[in-house]
C-alpha beads as a LAMMPS data file, in Angstrom:
LAMMPS data file: protein, C-alpha beads

344 atoms
343 bonds

1 atom types
1 bond types

-500.0 500.0 xlo xhi
-500.0 500.0 ylo yhi
-500.0 500.0 zlo zhi

Masses

1 110.0

Atoms # bond

1 1 1 -0.246 -0.012 -0.170
2 1 1 1.227 3.668 -0.367
3 1 1 2.234 5.524 2.395
4 1 1 -0.764 7.756 3.227
5 1 1 -0.827 11.877 2.527
6 1 1 -1.710 13.059 6.127
7 1 1 -1.492 10.692 9.107
8 1 1 -2.782 12.203 12.729
9 1 1 -1.410 9.374 15.299
10 1 1 -2.167 9.465 18.969
11 1 1 -2.802 13.237 18.690
12 1 1 -3.649 14.879 22.337
13 1 1 -3.961 18.590 21.974
14 1 1 -4.205 20.689 25.195
15 1 1 -5.391 24.200 26.162
16 1 1 -3.995 26.186 29.097
17 1 1 -6.858 28.544 30.586
18 1 1 -7.201 30.659 33.506
19 1 1 -9.468 27.889 34.631
20 1 1 -6.827 25.457 34.433
21 1 1 -5.726 22.671 31.231
22 1 1 -8.830 21.765 28.878
23 1 1 -8.151 18.238 27.337
24 1 1 -9.598 19.489 23.429
25 1 1 -8.465 16.124 21.945
26 1 1 -7.560 12.919 23.253
27 1 1 -5.282 10.287 21.332
28 1 1 -6.758 10.837 17.901
29 1 1 -5.719 8.807 14.979
30 1 1 -6.673 8.503 11.453
31 1 1 -4.921 8.636 8.145
32 1 1 -6.014 10.629 4.656
33 1 1 -4.720 9.105 1.452
34 1 1 -3.954 10.817 -1.612
35 1 1 -6.993 12.019 -3.636
36 1 1 -9.360 10.945 -0.715
37 1 1 -12.765 13.059 0.177
38 1 1 -12.424 12.600 4.066
39 1 1 -15.048 13.360 6.326
40 1 1 -14.681 15.035 9.861
41 1 1 -17.913 15.143 11.642
42 1 1 -18.809 15.954 15.488
43 1 1 -21.022 18.521 17.586
44 1 1 -19.614 22.051 18.440
45 1 1 -16.457 21.156 21.056
46 1 1 -15.810 17.913 19.715
47 1 1 -12.323 18.662 18.618
48 1 1 -12.724 18.888 14.936
49 1 1 -11.278 22.756 14.390
50 1 1 -8.775 22.222 16.786
51 1 1 -7.368 19.005 14.948
52 1 1 -7.857 21.510 11.483
53 1 1 -5.654 24.102 12.980
54 1 1 -3.277 21.756 14.275
55 1 1 -2.226 20.310 11.004
56 1 1 -1.278 23.886 9.650
57 1 1 -0.197 25.171 13.078
58 1 1 -3.000 27.508 13.619
59 1 1 -3.618 26.745 17.324
60 1 1 -4.258 29.838 19.623
61 1 1 -1.577 31.067 21.059
62 1 1 -2.627 28.722 24.499
63 1 1 -3.153 25.538 22.515
64 1 1 -0.226 23.017 22.166
65 1 1 0.202 19.616 20.838
66 1 1 1.214 17.462 23.587
67 1 1 1.468 13.876 22.565
68 1 1 1.601 12.153 19.391
69 1 1 2.615 12.915 15.537
70 1 1 0.850 14.930 13.169
71 1 1 3.176 13.415 9.478
72 1 1 2.509 14.773 5.872
73 1 1 3.517 12.361 3.413
74 1 1 5.542 10.432 6.006
75 1 1 7.255 13.522 7.890
76 1 1 6.178 15.055 10.919
77 1 1 5.233 18.921 11.156
78 1 1 3.720 19.372 14.033
79 1 1 6.911 20.495 15.444
80 1 1 7.931 22.804 12.503
81 1 1 8.855 26.320 12.961
82 1 1 6.687 28.652 11.709
83 1 1 8.808 29.720 9.196
84 1 1 9.259 25.947 7.932
85 1 1 5.405 25.964 7.925
86 1 1 4.753 29.060 6.189
87 1 1 7.771 28.272 3.739
88 1 1 6.948 24.620 2.996
89 1 1 3.555 23.607 4.044
90 1 1 0.903 26.257 4.284
91 1 1 -0.823 27.024 1.033
92 1 1 1.538 24.960 -0.838
93 1 1 0.881 21.847 0.070
94 1 1 -2.057 22.388 2.739
95 1 1 -4.602 24.773 2.027
96 1 1 -7.396 25.328 5.114
97 1 1 -10.597 27.117 4.456
98 1 1 -11.978 28.383 7.924
99 1 1 -14.989 28.860 9.379
100 1 1 -16.456 32.436 8.451
101 1 1 -13.923 32.278 5.608
102 1 1 -15.759 34.927 3.441
103 1 1 -14.302 37.721 6.264
104 1 1 -10.947 36.210 4.868
105 1 1 -11.301 38.171 1.651
106 1 1 -9.198 41.909 1.531
107 1 1 -12.791 44.042 1.563
108 1 1 -10.410 46.813 -0.051
109 1 1 -8.453 45.271 -2.642
110 1 1 -9.172 43.911 -6.199
111 1 1 -9.150 39.892 -6.250
112 1 1 -7.031 39.788 -9.260
113 1 1 -4.476 42.711 -6.467
114 1 1 -5.000 39.326 -4.005
115 1 1 -3.804 36.910 -6.077
116 1 1 -0.544 38.515 -7.234
117 1 1 0.077 39.329 -3.697
118 1 1 -0.177 35.983 -2.470
119 1 1 1.959 34.734 -5.604
120 1 1 4.368 37.463 -4.719
121 1 1 4.967 36.107 -1.127
122 1 1 5.018 32.263 -1.983
123 1 1 6.256 31.793 -5.763
124 1 1 8.392 33.471 -8.667
125 1 1 5.503 33.220 -10.814
126 1 1 4.547 36.653 -12.983
127 1 1 2.152 39.055 -12.815
128 1 1 0.288 37.706 -15.108
129 1 1 0.758 34.101 -14.576
130 1 1 -1.223 34.829 -11.359
131 1 1 -4.063 36.521 -13.060
132 1 1 -4.237 33.790 -15.227
133 1 1 -4.555 31.019 -12.380
134 1 1 -6.726 32.902 -10.633
135 1 1 -8.741 33.384 -13.891
136 1 1 -8.904 29.341 -14.419
137 1 1 -9.807 28.570 -11.159
138 1 1 -12.927 30.801 -10.877
139 1 1 -13.979 28.883 -13.964
140 1 1 -13.200 25.915 -11.808
141 1 1 -15.850 26.935 -9.116
142 1 1 -18.520 27.989 -11.982
143 1 1 -17.550 31.787 -11.561
144 1 1 -17.236 34.381 -14.590
145 1 1 -13.345 34.686 -15.206
146 1 1 -13.526 38.292 -15.879
147 1 1 -14.753 38.705 -12.461
148 1 1 -11.563 38.640 -10.391
149 1 1 -11.208 42.105 -11.028
150 1 1 -14.113 42.892 -9.119
151 1 1 -13.907 43.769 -4.927
152 1 1 -15.253 41.389 -2.888
153 1 1 -18.378 43.123 -1.659
154 1 1 -19.397 42.956 -5.066
155 1 1 -19.995 39.086 -4.561
156 1 1 -22.790 37.339 -3.045
157 1 1 -22.012 35.143 0.174
158 1 1 -22.158 31.817 -2.120
159 1 1 -20.086 33.651 -4.568
160 1 1 -17.458 35.012 -1.912
161 1 1 -17.027 31.393 -0.799
162 1 1 -16.576 29.925 -3.928
163 1 1 -13.949 32.643 -4.443
164 1 1 -12.346 31.202 -1.228
165 1 1 -12.131 27.947 -2.494
166 1 1 -10.382 29.247 -5.751
167 1 1 -7.781 31.072 -3.633
168 1 1 -7.515 27.878 -1.622
169 1 1 -6.223 26.206 -4.516
170 1 1 -4.096 29.001 -5.906
171 1 1 -0.628 27.158 -5.296
172 1 1 -1.775 23.895 -6.128
173 1 1 -1.735 22.275 -3.248
174 1 1 -1.974 18.315 -2.408
175 1 1 -4.795 18.937 0.790
176 1 1 -7.774 21.424 1.285
177 1 1 -8.821 21.629 4.781
178 1 1 -12.581 22.842 4.434
179 1 1 -14.039 23.854 8.329
180 1 1 -18.016 24.165 7.738
181 1 1 -17.566 25.386 4.372
182 1 1 -21.651 25.718 3.934
183 1 1 -21.849 27.870 6.844
184 1 1 -24.608 30.688 6.746
185 1 1 -25.463 29.564 3.080
186 1 1 -28.909 28.752 1.863
187 1 1 -29.524 24.999 1.159
188 1 1 -29.511 25.586 -2.540
189 1 1 -26.075 27.553 -2.875
190 1 1 -24.550 24.354 0.009
191 1 1 -25.261 22.113 -2.682
192 1 1 -23.494 24.114 -5.173
193 1 1 -20.721 24.633 -2.958
194 1 1 -20.868 20.991 -2.216
195 1 1 -20.750 19.843 -5.520
196 1 1 -17.819 22.186 -6.737
197 1 1 -15.807 20.491 -4.116
198 1 1 -16.947 16.989 -4.954
199 1 1 -15.850 18.016 -9.148
200 1 1 -12.785 19.793 -7.448
201 1 1 -11.714 16.652 -6.055
202 1 1 -12.007 14.518 -8.730
203 1 1 -10.674 16.600 -11.510
204 1 1 -7.998 18.742 -9.462
205 1 1 -5.963 16.111 -8.300
206 1 1 -6.526 16.817 -4.719
207 1 1 -7.553 15.666 -1.255
208 1 1 -10.171 16.982 0.617
209 1 1 -11.169 17.261 4.205
210 1 1 -14.738 17.882 5.272
211 1 1 -15.484 19.544 8.341
212 1 1 -18.766 19.626 9.682
213 1 1 -21.431 18.686 11.967
214 1 1 -23.839 17.768 9.289
215 1 1 -23.588 13.788 9.636
216 1 1 -25.150 13.654 6.298
217 1 1 -23.198 15.778 4.484
218 1 1 -20.378 13.274 4.838
219 1 1 -21.940 10.379 4.027
220 1 1 -23.140 12.028 0.331
221 1 1 -19.719 13.456 -0.426
222 1 1 -17.032 11.308 1.470
223 1 1 -15.409 8.317 0.906
224 1 1 -14.521 7.786 4.000
225 1 1 -14.771 9.275 7.649
226 1 1 -14.066 9.744 11.580
227 1 1 -16.445 10.380 13.925
228 1 1 -15.764 12.877 16.707
229 1 1 -17.085 13.385 20.392
230 1 1 -15.610 14.897 23.140
231 1 1 -12.150 14.702 21.817
232 1 1 -11.759 11.391 21.083
233 1 1 -12.220 9.585 17.476
234 1 1 -15.708 7.160 18.070
235 1 1 -15.354 5.701 14.600
236 1 1 -13.754 5.633 11.989
237 1 1 -14.002 3.881 8.466
238 1 1 -15.315 3.703 5.080
239 1 1 -18.333 6.015 4.410
240 1 1 -20.943 3.251 3.491
241 1 1 -20.100 0.677 5.881
242 1 1 -20.500 3.219 8.707
243 1 1 -23.905 4.626 7.143
244 1 1 -25.014 0.598 6.999
245 1 1 -23.710 -0.616 10.592
246 1 1 -22.730 2.646 13.032
247 1 1 -20.691 0.432 15.269
248 1 1 -20.495 3.049 18.076
249 1 1 -23.381 4.474 19.829
250 1 1 -22.729 8.067 19.010
251 1 1 -22.897 7.408 15.565
252 1 1 -25.788 5.423 15.747
253 1 1 -27.871 8.356 17.773
254 1 1 -26.046 10.957 15.008
255 1 1 -27.414 9.247 12.133
256 1 1 -30.899 8.401 13.373
257 1 1 -31.167 12.330 14.588
258 1 1 -31.519 12.973 11.125
259 1 1 -34.313 12.640 8.405
260 1 1 -33.844 9.438 5.904
261 1 1 -36.303 9.969 2.679
262 1 1 -36.221 5.992 3.167
263 1 1 -38.421 5.973 6.405
264 1 1 -40.293 9.621 6.416
265 1 1 -42.628 8.331 9.476
266 1 1 -39.146 7.229 11.246
267 1 1 -38.972 8.944 15.160
268 1 1 -35.876 11.019 14.958
269 1 1 -33.219 10.261 17.818
270 1 1 -32.186 13.157 20.367
271 1 1 -28.752 12.690 22.242
272 1 1 -29.616 13.786 25.567
273 1 1 -27.162 16.016 27.571
274 1 1 -24.163 18.170 26.641
275 1 1 -20.476 17.463 25.326
276 1 1 -18.209 16.964 28.816
277 1 1 -15.737 19.958 29.928
278 1 1 -12.774 18.434 29.972
279 1 1 -10.451 19.715 32.248
280 1 1 -9.206 16.535 33.614
281 1 1 -7.218 13.748 32.283
282 1 1 -9.320 11.632 29.834
283 1 1 -8.910 8.129 30.941
284 1 1 -12.971 6.867 30.152
285 1 1 -15.193 7.583 27.149
286 1 1 -16.565 10.920 26.794
287 1 1 -19.517 9.726 25.736
288 1 1 -20.148 7.657 28.735
289 1 1 -22.338 10.248 30.364
290 1 1 -24.347 10.331 27.512
291 1 1 -24.662 6.980 26.096
292 1 1 -28.023 5.224 26.926
293 1 1 -26.342 1.745 26.634
294 1 1 -22.946 2.815 28.594
295 1 1 -21.669 0.486 31.774
296 1 1 -19.605 1.010 34.749
297 1 1 -17.000 -0.523 32.697
298 1 1 -16.970 2.487 30.227
299 1 1 -15.775 4.889 32.396
300 1 1 -12.963 2.536 34.291
301 1 1 -10.573 3.116 31.659
302 1 1 -10.179 4.895 28.057
303 1 1 -11.524 2.535 24.934
304 1 1 -9.084 1.789 22.216
305 1 1 -9.862 2.279 18.852
306 1 1 -9.826 -0.857 17.313
307 1 1 -11.112 -3.002 14.176
308 1 1 -14.684 -3.986 13.661
309 1 1 -14.086 -7.325 11.586
310 1 1 -12.226 -7.154 7.985
311 1 1 -13.994 -4.199 6.703
312 1 1 -11.413 -1.295 7.168
313 1 1 -13.595 0.178 10.286
314 1 1 -12.488 0.972 13.617
315 1 1 -14.377 1.840 16.680
316 1 1 -13.603 2.976 20.349
317 1 1 -17.002 1.386 21.901
318 1 1 -16.479 -1.955 23.754
319 1 1 -20.269 -3.195 23.158
320 1 1 -19.366 -2.459 19.378
321 1 1 -20.699 -5.825 18.278
322 1 1 -24.259 -5.164 20.319
323 1 1 -25.079 -1.563 18.847
324 1 1 -27.279 -3.173 15.835
325 1 1 -29.454 -4.841 18.825
326 1 1 -29.290 -2.232 21.395
327 1 1 -30.488 0.362 18.876
328 1 1 -33.997 -1.551 18.606
329 1 1 -34.176 -1.616 22.433
330 1 1 -35.553 0.592 25.215
331 1 1 -32.232 2.491 26.337
332 1 1 -33.989 2.292 29.911
333 1 1 -34.573 -1.421 29.792
334 1 1 -30.876 -2.043 28.251
335 1 1 -29.388 0.007 31.181
336 1 1 -31.117 -1.429 33.900
337 1 1 -30.325 -5.478 32.443
338 1 1 -26.726 -4.321 32.519
339 1 1 -26.725 -2.279 35.923
340 1 1 -25.303 0.736 34.110
341 1 1 -25.901 4.450 35.006
342 1 1 -25.646 7.990 34.378
343 1 1 -21.896 8.360 34.624
344 1 1 -21.958 12.161 36.059

Bonds

1 1 1 2
2 1 2 3
3 1 3 4
4 1 4 5
5 1 5 6
6 1 6 7
7 1 7 8
8 1 8 9
9 1 9 10
10 1 10 11
11 1 11 12
12 1 12 13
13 1 13 14
14 1 14 15
15 1 15 16
16 1 16 17
17 1 17 18
18 1 18 19
19 1 19 20
20 1 20 21
21 1 21 22
22 1 22 23
23 1 23 24
24 1 24 25
25 1 25 26
26 1 26 27
27 1 27 28
28 1 28 29
29 1 29 30
30 1 30 31
31 1 31 32
32 1 32 33
33 1 33 34
34 1 34 35
35 1 35 36
36 1 36 37
37 1 37 38
38 1 38 39
39 1 39 40
40 1 40 41
41 1 41 42
42 1 42 43
43 1 43 44
44 1 44 45
45 1 45 46
46 1 46 47
47 1 47 48
48 1 48 49
49 1 49 50
50 1 50 51
51 1 51 52
52 1 52 53
53 1 53 54
54 1 54 55
55 1 55 56
56 1 56 57
57 1 57 58
58 1 58 59
59 1 59 60
60 1 60 61
61 1 61 62
62 1 62 63
63 1 63 64
64 1 64 65
65 1 65 66
66 1 66 67
67 1 67 68
68 1 68 69
69 1 69 70
70 1 70 71
71 1 71 72
72 1 72 73
73 1 73 74
74 1 74 75
75 1 75 76
76 1 76 77
77 1 77 78
78 1 78 79
79 1 79 80
80 1 80 81
81 1 81 82
82 1 82 83
83 1 83 84
84 1 84 85
85 1 85 86
86 1 86 87
87 1 87 88
88 1 88 89
89 1 89 90
90 1 90 91
91 1 91 92
92 1 92 93
93 1 93 94
94 1 94 95
95 1 95 96
96 1 96 97
97 1 97 98
98 1 98 99
99 1 99 100
100 1 100 101
101 1 101 102
102 1 102 103
103 1 103 104
104 1 104 105
105 1 105 106
106 1 106 107
107 1 107 108
108 1 108 109
109 1 109 110
110 1 110 111
111 1 111 112
112 1 112 113
113 1 113 114
114 1 114 115
115 1 115 116
116 1 116 117
117 1 117 118
118 1 118 119
119 1 119 120
120 1 120 121
121 1 121 122
122 1 122 123
123 1 123 124
124 1 124 125
125 1 125 126
126 1 126 127
127 1 127 128
128 1 128 129
129 1 129 130
130 1 130 131
131 1 131 132
132 1 132 133
133 1 133 134
134 1 134 135
135 1 135 136
136 1 136 137
137 1 137 138
138 1 138 139
139 1 139 140
140 1 140 141
141 1 141 142
142 1 142 143
143 1 143 144
144 1 144 145
145 1 145 146
146 1 146 147
147 1 147 148
148 1 148 149
149 1 149 150
150 1 150 151
151 1 151 152
152 1 152 153
153 1 153 154
154 1 154 155
155 1 155 156
156 1 156 157
157 1 157 158
158 1 158 159
159 1 159 160
160 1 160 161
161 1 161 162
162 1 162 163
163 1 163 164
164 1 164 165
165 1 165 166
166 1 166 167
167 1 167 168
168 1 168 169
169 1 169 170
170 1 170 171
171 1 171 172
172 1 172 173
173 1 173 174
174 1 174 175
175 1 175 176
176 1 176 177
177 1 177 178
178 1 178 179
179 1 179 180
180 1 180 181
181 1 181 182
182 1 182 183
183 1 183 184
184 1 184 185
185 1 185 186
186 1 186 187
187 1 187 188
188 1 188 189
189 1 189 190
190 1 190 191
191 1 191 192
192 1 192 193
193 1 193 194
194 1 194 195
195 1 195 196
196 1 196 197
197 1 197 198
198 1 198 199
199 1 199 200
200 1 200 201
201 1 201 202
202 1 202 203
203 1 203 204
204 1 204 205
205 1 205 206
206 1 206 207
207 1 207 208
208 1 208 209
209 1 209 210
210 1 210 211
211 1 211 212
212 1 212 213
213 1 213 214
214 1 214 215
215 1 215 216
216 1 216 217
217 1 217 218
218 1 218 219
219 1 219 220
220 1 220 221
221 1 221 222
222 1 222 223
223 1 223 224
224 1 224 225
225 1 225 226
226 1 226 227
227 1 227 228
228 1 228 229
229 1 229 230
230 1 230 231
231 1 231 232
232 1 232 233
233 1 233 234
234 1 234 235
235 1 235 236
236 1 236 237
237 1 237 238
238 1 238 239
239 1 239 240
240 1 240 241
241 1 241 242
242 1 242 243
243 1 243 244
244 1 244 245
245 1 245 246
246 1 246 247
247 1 247 248
248 1 248 249
249 1 249 250
250 1 250 251
251 1 251 252
252 1 252 253
253 1 253 254
254 1 254 255
255 1 255 256
256 1 256 257
257 1 257 258
258 1 258 259
259 1 259 260
260 1 260 261
261 1 261 262
262 1 262 263
263 1 263 264
264 1 264 265
265 1 265 266
266 1 266 267
267 1 267 268
268 1 268 269
269 1 269 270
270 1 270 271
271 1 271 272
272 1 272 273
273 1 273 274
274 1 274 275
275 1 275 276
276 1 276 277
277 1 277 278
278 1 278 279
279 1 279 280
280 1 280 281
281 1 281 282
282 1 282 283
283 1 283 284
284 1 284 285
285 1 285 286
286 1 286 287
287 1 287 288
288 1 288 289
289 1 289 290
290 1 290 291
291 1 291 292
292 1 292 293
293 1 293 294
294 1 294 295
295 1 295 296
296 1 296 297
297 1 297 298
298 1 298 299
299 1 299 300
300 1 300 301
301 1 301 302
302 1 302 303
303 1 303 304
304 1 304 305
305 1 305 306
306 1 306 307
307 1 307 308
308 1 308 309
309 1 309 310
310 1 310 311
311 1 311 312
312 1 312 313
313 1 313 314
314 1 314 315
315 1 315 316
316 1 316 317
317 1 317 318
318 1 318 319
319 1 319 320
320 1 320 321
321 1 321 322
322 1 322 323
323 1 323 324
324 1 324 325
325 1 325 326
326 1 326 327
327 1 327 328
328 1 328 329
329 1 329 330
330 1 330 331
331 1 331 332
332 1 332 333
333 1 333 334
334 1 334 335
335 1 335 336
336 1 336 337
337 1 337 338
338 1 338 339
339 1 339 340
340 1 340 341
341 1 341 342
342 1 342 343
343 1 343 344
């Protein structure tokens, strides 16, 4: 097998605050292959954006990688200096579209001028080459090439988002990280943006990481995925396999919380409670206090990410082989049968 493009291996990330240390990510591991469309899904506060920022060295000043490795083409990059990241990785190899990315365009500079400045900092391209490249990318994302000579305020929200995607591809990166790329867009524009990302992934020889709280977006667009809860990877694997047979209670309930046109009369699940505030060492399953099928064993140690059969699927639930059965039974009855409790 070829080497993964990006590897996250046993990653721990912590933030120092005035109230103590926050364990934002604990022992997270997954890999992204060349030309893969990968989904990272979970609720707000699950660690999605924190992992994304750590990949490009963009953590806030009070955040740091405290364990594990981030490898790009086999080379550790989490310990690179700011200069090394800027010269070798950011934009050239890994491009990042942040949340609220439409605000990242300079409002007082025409887009062609912004492209020339970007090329001046990172390449030896001529002014014409930079303009030609942006024109080409505008057409890739469904914008008229001549509009590169306009200002950001002359674009609608959806058009600005597509312009940002064009800029993210400007230096021909191998990996594009899109953090909630359809936030604040109407459903029609969301569909257009997702369609363009999918075509870009297929045509531009680039891998994409899609970060979202909407698991249905992942199921529709991605090849493989990781589900995060409380800074832990709950489940990891092929999208089709995880859609058909989720093996972690959080994945199962998250999927059941979204409408399915095949089962229009199905009652939607509700995941009770809130994600935990992780100020202490995380040596337990972070979903235990919200899980309707948790047992005392779930808080006695942190469950490892383990293989499920031979289908390239991994889960961190000790009851993974019971999930389908448990999902069709009353949570209250299940809990009383196994002697579990709400682990507060």
